[in-house]
C-alpha positions as CSV (number, residue, x, y, z in Angstrom):
1,M,-10.0,2.9,15.4
2,E,-7.6,0.1,15.1
3,E,-8.0,-3.2,13.3
4,T,-5.7,-6.1,12.5
5,S,-5.6,-8.7,9.7
6,D,-3.5,-11.8,8.8
7,E,-2.8,-12.7,12.4
8,G,-1.6,-9.2,13.3
9,R,0.8,-8.8,10.3
10,F,-1.2,-5.8,9.2
11,V,-2.5,-3.0,11.5
12,F,-5.0,-0.5,10.2
13,L,-5.3,2.9,12.0
14,A,-8.5,4.7,10.9
15,A,-9.4,8.3,11.6
16,A,-12.9,9.7,11.8
17,N,-12.4,11.5,8.5
18,G,-12.0,8.3,6.6
19,H,-8.2,8.3,6.2
20,I,-6.6,4.9,7.0
21,L,-2.9,4.3,7.8
22,S,-2.0,0.6,7.3
23,L,1.2,-0.8,8.9
24,Q,2.7,-4.1,7.8
25,R,5.2,-6.2,9.7
26,V,7.7,-8.0,7.5
27,P,10.3,-10.6,8.5
28,E,13.2,-9.5,6.4
29,R,15.6,-6.6,7.2
30,K,15.8,-3.7,4.8
31,S,19.3,-3.3,3.4
32,V,18.8,-0.1,1.4
33,K,16.4,2.9,1.2
34,N,13.6,3.5,3.6
35,R,12.1,1.3,6.3
36,V,8.6,2.8,6.0
37,H,6.3,1.3,3.4
38,L,3.0,3.1,3.0
39,D,-0.2,1.5,1.9
40,I,-2.6,4.1,0.4
41,R,-6.3,3.4,-0.2
42,V,-7.5,4.7,-3.5
43,G,-10.8,4.7,-5.3
44,D,-9.6,2.9,-8.4
45,L,-6.3,1.0,-8.9
46,G,-6.1,1.8,-12.7
47,T,-6.6,5.5,-12.3
48,A,-4.2,5.8,-9.3
49,T,-1.5,3.7,-11.1
50,D,-1.8,5.9,-14.2
51,A,-1.3,9.0,-12.0
52,V,1.8,7.6,-10.4
53,L,3.3,6.5,-13.7
54,A,2.6,10.0,-15.2
55,L,4.8,11.4,-12.4
56,D,7.7,9.0,-13.3
57,G,6.8,6.4,-10.8
58,T,7.1,2.7,-11.5
59,W,4.9,-0.4,-11.3
60,D,6.1,-4.0,-11.4
61,G,2.9,-5.1,-13.3
62,N,1.6,-7.4,-10.6
63,E,-1.7,-7.1,-8.7
64,R,-2.0,-8.9,-5.4
65,A,-5.0,-9.8,-3.1
66,L,-5.7,-10.7,0.5
67,D,-9.2,-11.1,1.8
68,D,-11.3,-8.3,0.2
69,A,-8.3,-6.1,-0.6
70,R,-6.4,-5.8,-4.0
71,W,-3.2,-3.9,-4.2
72,R,-0.3,-2.9,-6.5
73,T,3.3,-2.2,-5.4
74,L,4.6,1.0,-7.0
75,G,7.8,3.0,-6.7
76,D,8.5,6.7,-6.6
77,P,11.1,8.2,-8.9
78,E,13.8,7.5,-6.3
79,G,12.8,3.8,-5.9
80,N,11.0,4.0,-2.6
81,E,8.2,1.4,-2.7
82,F,4.6,1.9,-1.6
83,D,1.3,0.1,-2.2
84,I,-2.0,1.5,-3.5
85,Y,-5.1,-0.6,-2.7
86,V,-8.8,-0.9,-2.9
87,S,-10.9,-2.8,-0.4
88,A,-14.6,-3.4,0.2
89,G,-14.1,-3.1,4.0
């Protein structure tokens, strides 16, 4: 299943088992590190954030929202960014 949001800036690919891969188009070029930015759906932002921080990950302290989704941008120990999010949809 494929869905889009925000005029096609986000594409969501959903599998029958409930896993969702979200891809986001961004205008700026990446100058360092990876060009893949994962958005991972979680059951609870606080619990997931605590788990990432316990593994030496980072969080900038901000929470963002678009439509019915809320997310946080985190980093792994090497500085690669990814988002965790919750959504009613």
